[in-house]
C-alpha positions as CSV (number, residue, x, y, z in Angstrom):
1,X,96.7,193.4,122.5
2,X,100.3,193.3,123.8
3,X,102.0,189.9,123.6
4,X,101.9,189.5,127.4
5,X,98.9,191.5,128.7
6,X,97.8,191.5,132.3
7,X,95.6,188.6,133.1
8,X,92.5,190.8,133.7
9,X,93.0,192.4,130.2
10,X,93.3,189.0,128.5
11,X,90.2,187.8,130.3
12,X,88.2,190.9,129.1
13,X,89.4,190.4,125.6
14,X,88.3,186.7,125.7
15,X,84.9,187.7,127.0
16,X,84.5,190.2,124.2
17,X,85.5,187.6,121.6
18,X,82.9,185.2,123.0
19,X,80.1,187.7,122.5
20,X,81.3,188.4,119.0
21,X,81.0,184.7,118.3
22,X,77.5,184.7,119.7
23,X,76.6,187.8,117.6
24,X,77.9,186.2,114.4
25,X,75.8,183.1,115.1
26,X,72.8,185.3,115.8
27,X,73.3,187.1,112.5
28,X,73.2,183.7,110.6
29,X,70.0,182.8,112.4
30,X,68.5,186.2,111.6
31,X,69.4,185.7,107.9
32,X,67.6,182.4,107.9
33,X,64.5,183.9,109.6
34,X,64.4,186.9,107.3
35,X,65.0,185.0,104.1
36,X,61.9,185.7,102.0
37,X,61.7,182.3,100.3
38,X,62.4,180.5,103.5
39,X,59.8,182.5,105.4
40,X,57.2,181.9,102.7
41,X,57.8,178.1,102.8
42,X,57.7,178.0,106.6
43,X,54.4,179.9,106.6
44,X,52.9,177.5,104.0
45,X,53.9,174.5,106.2
46,X,52.5,176.2,109.3
47,X,49.2,177.0,107.6
48,X,49.0,173.5,106.2
49,X,49.5,171.8,109.5
50,X,47.1,174.2,111.2
51,X,44.5,173.1,108.7
52,X,45.2,169.4,109.4
53,X,44.7,169.7,113.1
54,X,41.6,171.7,112.5
55,X,40.3,169.0,110.2
56,X,41.1,166.3,112.8
57,X,39.2,168.2,115.5
58,X,36.2,168.9,113.1
59,X,36.0,165.3,112.1
60,X,35.8,164.2,115.7
61,X,33.3,166.8,116.6
62,X,31.3,166.0,113.5
63,X,30.2,162.7,115.0
64,X,28.1,164.6,117.5
65,X,25.5,165.0,114.7
66,X,24.6,161.4,115.2
67,X,23.9,162.0,118.9
68,X,21.1,164.5,118.3
69,X,17.8,163.4,120.0
70,X,15.9,163.8,116.7
71,X,17.7,160.6,115.5
72,X,16.6,158.5,118.4
73,X,13.8,157.1,116.2
74,X,16.4,155.3,114.1
75,X,17.4,153.0,117.0
76,X,14.3,150.9,116.5
77,X,14.0,151.4,112.7
78,X,14.2,148.0,111.1
79,X,14.3,149.5,107.6
80,X,17.6,151.3,108.2
81,X,20.4,149.5,106.3
82,X,23.1,150.3,109.0
83,X,23.4,149.5,112.7
84,X,22.5,152.9,114.2
85,X,23.5,151.8,117.7
86,X,27.0,151.1,116.4
87,X,27.0,154.5,114.8
88,X,26.0,156.0,118.1
89,X,28.8,154.1,119.8
90,X,31.3,155.6,117.5
91,X,29.8,159.1,118.1
92,X,30.3,158.6,121.8
93,X,33.9,157.5,121.4
94,X,34.6,160.4,119.1
95,X,33.2,162.9,121.7
96,X,35.2,161.4,124.5
97,X,38.3,161.3,122.4
98,X,37.9,164.8,121.2
99,X,37.5,166.0,124.8
100,X,40.8,164.2,125.8
101,X,42.7,165.8,122.9
102,X,41.1,169.2,122.5
103,X,39.2,169.9,125.7
104,X,36.3,172.3,124.8
105,X,37.5,172.2,121.2
106,X,40.0,175.1,121.4
107,X,43.0,175.0,119.1
108,X,44.8,177.9,120.8
109,X,48.1,176.2,120.2
110,X,47.9,177.1,116.5
111,X,48.2,180.8,117.4
112,X,51.4,180.3,119.3
113,X,55.0,181.0,118.1
114,X,56.6,178.3,115.9
115,X,58.6,176.7,118.8
116,X,55.7,176.8,121.2
117,X,53.3,175.3,118.6
118,X,55.8,172.6,117.7
119,X,56.1,171.5,121.3
120,X,52.3,171.6,122.0
121,X,51.6,169.5,118.8
122,X,54.4,167.1,119.9
123,X,52.7,166.7,123.3
124,X,49.4,165.8,121.6
125,X,51.0,163.2,119.4
126,X,52.9,161.8,122.4
127,X,49.5,161.5,124.3
128,X,48.0,159.7,121.3
129,X,50.9,157.2,121.3
130,X,51.2,156.6,125.1
131,X,47.5,156.2,125.6
132,X,47.2,154.1,122.5
133,X,44.6,156.3,120.8
134,X,45.9,155.9,117.3
135,X,43.5,153.0,116.3
136,X,40.5,155.0,117.4
137,X,41.6,158.1,115.5
138,X,42.3,156.1,112.3
139,X,38.8,154.6,112.5
140,X,36.9,157.8,113.5
141,X,38.9,160.5,111.6
142,X,40.1,158.7,108.5
143,X,43.0,156.4,107.9
144,X,45.0,159.1,106.1
145,X,44.8,162.0,108.5
146,X,46.9,160.9,111.5
147,X,49.8,159.6,109.4
148,X,49.9,162.8,107.4
149,X,49.9,164.9,110.6
150,X,52.7,162.7,112.1
151,X,54.9,163.2,109.1
152,X,54.2,166.9,108.9
153,X,55.2,167.2,112.6
154,X,58.6,165.9,111.7
155,X,59.0,168.5,109.0
156,X,57.7,171.2,111.3
157,X,60.2,170.3,114.0
158,X,63.0,170.4,111.5
159,X,61.8,173.8,110.3
160,X,61.8,175.1,113.9
161,X,65.3,173.8,114.5
162,X,66.6,175.4,111.3
163,X,65.0,178.7,112.2
164,X,66.4,178.7,115.7
165,X,69.8,177.3,114.9
166,X,68.9,174.4,117.2
167,X,69.1,176.7,120.2
168,X,66.2,177.1,122.5
169,X,67.4,180.5,123.8
170,X,66.9,183.8,122.0
171,X,70.3,183.9,120.4
172,X,68.9,185.8,117.5
173,X,67.8,188.7,119.8
174,X,70.2,191.2,118.3
175,X,69.2,194.0,120.6
176,X,70.2,192.0,123.7
177,X,73.5,191.0,122.1
178,X,74.2,194.6,121.0
179,X,73.9,195.8,124.6
180,X,76.0,192.8,125.8
181,X,78.7,193.5,123.3
182,X,78.8,197.2,124.1
183,X,79.3,196.4,127.8
184,X,82.2,194.0,126.9
185,X,83.8,196.7,124.8
186,X,83.5,199.3,127.5
187,X,85.0,196.9,130.0
188,X,87.9,195.9,127.8
189,X,88.7,199.6,126.9
190,X,88.6,200.6,130.6
191,X,90.9,197.8,131.6
192,X,93.3,198.4,128.7
193,X,93.6,202.0,129.9
194,X,94.9,200.8,133.2
195,X,98.1,199.6,131.4
196,X,98.9,203.3,130.7
197,X,101.7,204.6,132.9
198,X,102.6,208.2,132.3
199,X,106.1,207.6,133.6
200,X,106.7,205.0,130.9
201,X,106.0,206.5,127.4
202,X,106.2,203.1,125.8
203,X,103.0,202.1,127.5
204,X,101.1,204.7,125.5
205,X,102.0,202.8,122.3
206,X,100.7,199.5,123.8
207,X,97.4,201.1,124.8
208,X,96.9,202.8,121.5
209,X,97.7,199.6,119.6
210,X,95.2,197.7,121.8
211,X,92.5,200.3,121.2
212,X,93.2,200.9,117.5
213,X,90.6,198.4,116.2
214,X,87.9,200.2,118.1
215,X,89.0,203.6,116.9
216,X,89.2,202.4,113.2
217,X,85.9,200.6,113.1
218,X,83.8,203.1,115.0
219,X,82.3,205.8,112.7
220,X,83.8,209.2,113.4
221,X,81.3,211.9,114.5
222,X,81.8,215.5,115.3
223,X,82.8,216.1,119.0
224,X,79.7,218.2,119.5
225,X,77.4,215.2,118.7
226,X,76.7,212.6,121.4
227,X,77.1,209.0,120.6
228,X,74.4,206.3,120.8
229,X,73.1,205.3,124.1
230,X,74.7,208.1,126.0
231,X,78.2,207.6,124.6
232,X,80.3,210.7,124.1
233,X,83.1,211.1,121.6
234,X,86.2,212.9,122.9
235,X,88.5,215.3,121.0
236,X,90.8,212.4,120.1
237,X,87.9,210.5,118.4
238,X,87.8,207.8,121.0
239,X,84.3,206.8,122.0
240,X,83.8,206.6,125.7
241,X,80.8,205.4,127.7
242,X,79.3,207.6,130.4
243,X,81.0,206.9,133.8
244,X,77.9,205.0,135.2
245,X,78.2,202.5,132.3
246,X,81.7,201.3,133.3
247,X,81.5,198.1,135.3
248,X,83.6,197.5,138.4
249,X,85.8,194.4,138.7
250,X,83.2,192.6,140.7
251,X,80.2,193.6,138.6
252,X,78.5,190.9,136.6
253,X,79.2,191.3,132.9
254,X,75.9,189.7,131.8
255,X,73.6,192.0,133.8
């Protein structure tokens, strides 16, 4: 870049630098996501929490065995050492509570992506808290299960934050960022070329200096071989985009 570039060139360079920053952050996220040890630990936590939610649902549904008509004879059985009507009451509460939490019993949320599953599980725990269902769950599903699920949810949310870089957008989508960066480069190069004035030879040095990083970093290919995505390498080794890829001054740079 010249020391005092036109404002539109400086703006194009700044836009290009911003995408470079996004891309570097995305690469860090991708490294976290692809790290073999991290992926294995994340999968183990996901599998464990899936099992806990399944256990909670199964324990609630298990009470339905006491509602079977074949056990009606126990209601009037004086020799039974437990209050079967109280057991039946618990079974009814468990059925109603299970329906509130799981509907027909589906645990489809466990098949979602990590962020989606995290949010859906958080929603269920919020429902349990706001509707004051915790005491019933502790009684009907076991005193240990809900506290373990609640703590594992905290760990799960931390895992999701770490994997996503605490960003809910798809910053780690390298394909999208690659296209975005290519467009910024094309726009910058095009605007830099507007500084060239054939009547002023010194402007050629300015333009070449501004484009030199692109020329140096881009792998050189034979002039007979087309570049990626329709790019064409000229005789001077400079990679140029096809004319239709160059954005106008009013064109949105983000698509």
